[in-house]
C-alpha positions in Angstrom: 28.3 29.8 -28.0 32.0 29.8 -29.0 33.8 26.6 -29.7 37.5 25.9 -30.3 38.0 23.4 -33.1 41.4 21.7 -33.1 43.0 19.0 -35.1 46.4 17.3 -35.7 48.4 18.1 -32.6 50.9 15.3 -33.3 52.4 15.7 -29.8 53.5 19.3 -30.5 53.1 20.3 -26.9 54.5 23.9 -27.3 51.9 24.6 -29.9 49.2 23.1 -27.9 50.1 25.2 -24.9 49.9 28.3 -27.2 46.4 27.3 -28.3 45.2 26.7 -24.7 46.5 30.3 -23.8 44.6 31.7 -26.7 41.3 29.9 -26.1 41.3 30.5 -22.2 38.1 32.2 -21.3 37.0 32.6 -24.9 35.3 29.3 -25.5 32.9 26.9 -23.7 33.7 23.7 -25.6 36.5 22.1 -27.6 36.0 19.8 -30.6 39.0 17.8 -31.6 39.2 16.1 -35.0 42.0 13.5 -34.4 45.7 12.9 -34.2 46.6 13.8 -30.7 49.1 11.0 -30.8 50.0 10.2 -27.2 48.3 10.1 -23.8 50.5 12.8 -22.4 49.1 15.1 -25.1 45.6 14.2 -24.1 46.5 15.1 -20.5 47.7 18.5 -21.6 44.5 19.2 -23.7 42.4 18.1 -20.6 44.0 20.9 -18.7 41.7 23.3 -20.5 39.0 21.9 -18.2 36.4 22.3 -20.8 33.9 19.7 -22.2 35.8 18.2 -25.1 34.4 16.1 -28.0 37.1 14.1 -29.6 37.6 11.5 -32.3 40.6 9.5 -33.0 42.8 9.9 -36.0 45.0 7.5 -38.0 48.1 8.3 -35.9 46.5 7.8 -32.5 47.8 4.6 -30.9 47.3 4.2 -27.1 43.6 4.6 -27.1 43.1 3.4 -23.6 45.8 5.6 -22.2 44.3 8.6 -24.1 40.8 7.8 -22.7 42.2 7.7 -19.2 44.2 11.0 -19.5 41.3 12.8 -21.1 39.3 12.4 -17.8 35.6 13.2 -17.3 35.5 16.3 -19.5 36.1 14.2 -22.6 33.6 12.6 -24.7 35.3 10.1 -27.1 34.0 8.8 -30.4 34.9 5.2 -30.3 36.9 3.6 -33.2 33.9 1.6 -34.4 32.0 4.9 -35.1 33.1 6.9 -38.2 32.1 10.3 -36.8 30.7 12.0 -33.8 27.5 14.2 -33.6 26.7 16.8 -31.1 24.2 19.6 -30.6 25.6 22.8 -29.2 24.2 26.2 -29.2 21.2 25.0 -31.2 23.5 23.8 -34.0 23.8 20.2 -35.1 27.5 19.4 -35.6 29.3 16.4 -37.0 33.0 15.9 -36.6 35.4 13.3 -38.0 39.1 12.9 -38.9 38.8 12.2 -42.7 38.1 14.8 -45.4 36.1 12.6 -47.7 33.8 11.6 -44.8 33.5 15.3 -43.8 32.4 16.4 -47.3 29.9 13.5 -47.6 28.4 14.5 -44.2 28.2 18.2 -45.3 26.4 17.2 -48.5 23.7 15.5 -46.6 22.5 18.9 -45.3 21.6 17.1 -42.0 24.1 19.4 -40.1 24.7 23.0 -39.6 28.5 22.4 -39.4 30.9 19.5 -40.1 34.5 19.6 -38.8 37.3 17.3 -40.0 41.2 17.1 -39.9 43.8 14.8 -41.4 45.1 16.9 -44.3 46.6 19.7 -42.2 45.2 22.2 -44.6 42.6 24.8 -43.7 39.2 24.5 -45.3 36.4 27.0 -44.4 33.5 26.9 -46.9 29.8 26.1 -47.1 28.2 23.2 -49.0 24.5 24.0 -49.2 23.6 25.2 -45.7 26.4 23.4 -44.0 29.7 24.9 -42.9 32.5 22.5 -43.8 35.6 23.3 -41.7 39.1 21.8 -41.4 40.9 24.0 -38.7 44.3 23.0 -40.1 47.0 21.6 -37.8 48.0 22.7 -34.4 51.4 21.1 -35.0 52.0 23.7 -37.7 53.0 21.2 -40.3 51.6 21.5 -43.9 53.4 19.1 -46.1 51.9 20.2 -49.3 52.9 23.8 -48.9 56.3 23.0 -47.4 55.4 25.0 -44.2 56.5 23.6 -41.0 55.8 26.3 -38.5 52.5 27.9 -39.1 50.0 26.4 -36.7 46.2 26.8 -37.1 43.0 26.2 -35.2 39.6 27.8 -35.4 37.0 29.5 -33.3 33.5 28.5 -34.3 30.5 30.7 -33.4 27.1 28.9 -33.2 25.2 32.1 -33.3 26.5 33.0 -36.8 27.5 29.4 -38.0 30.9 30.8 -39.0 34.5 30.0 -38.2 37.5 32.2 -37.8 40.9 30.6 -38.5 43.6 31.5 -36.1 47.2 31.3 -37.4 50.3 31.5 -35.2 54.0 30.5 -35.4 
């Protein structure tokens, strides 16, 4: 099974539309690791018409509006939960927004893959048997590197337990 892993859209609709074109017909599921920002962005992501597992990030504000715009394809991780879990393609996957939590989850060896966001920096490595992945930022902003237009997301393949990072301007 192929999964699109996205994070940190930050209302950059043009970049999100580019991602949706690139994943169309190539994935069966989307996992989103926080910071959509606004309900209208959630509505655009929902146009992918794919099962979407999403957690909220530190910049997400109108939670009720985002829940409504996500529609029936979205499975939201409530704010009272620190991370989400799902089993897809016989892989146990955890996802969250924050890197420290992602690393701690990976170190438990309870998961095949752990996805996180927040930092806008790509991470694609293994800890023990667990793939630890930050797909970077759909918005294209990487503050530490001074890069403001190189967007990233990832394709995750459950059959190989590996991720491919996709970069685009």
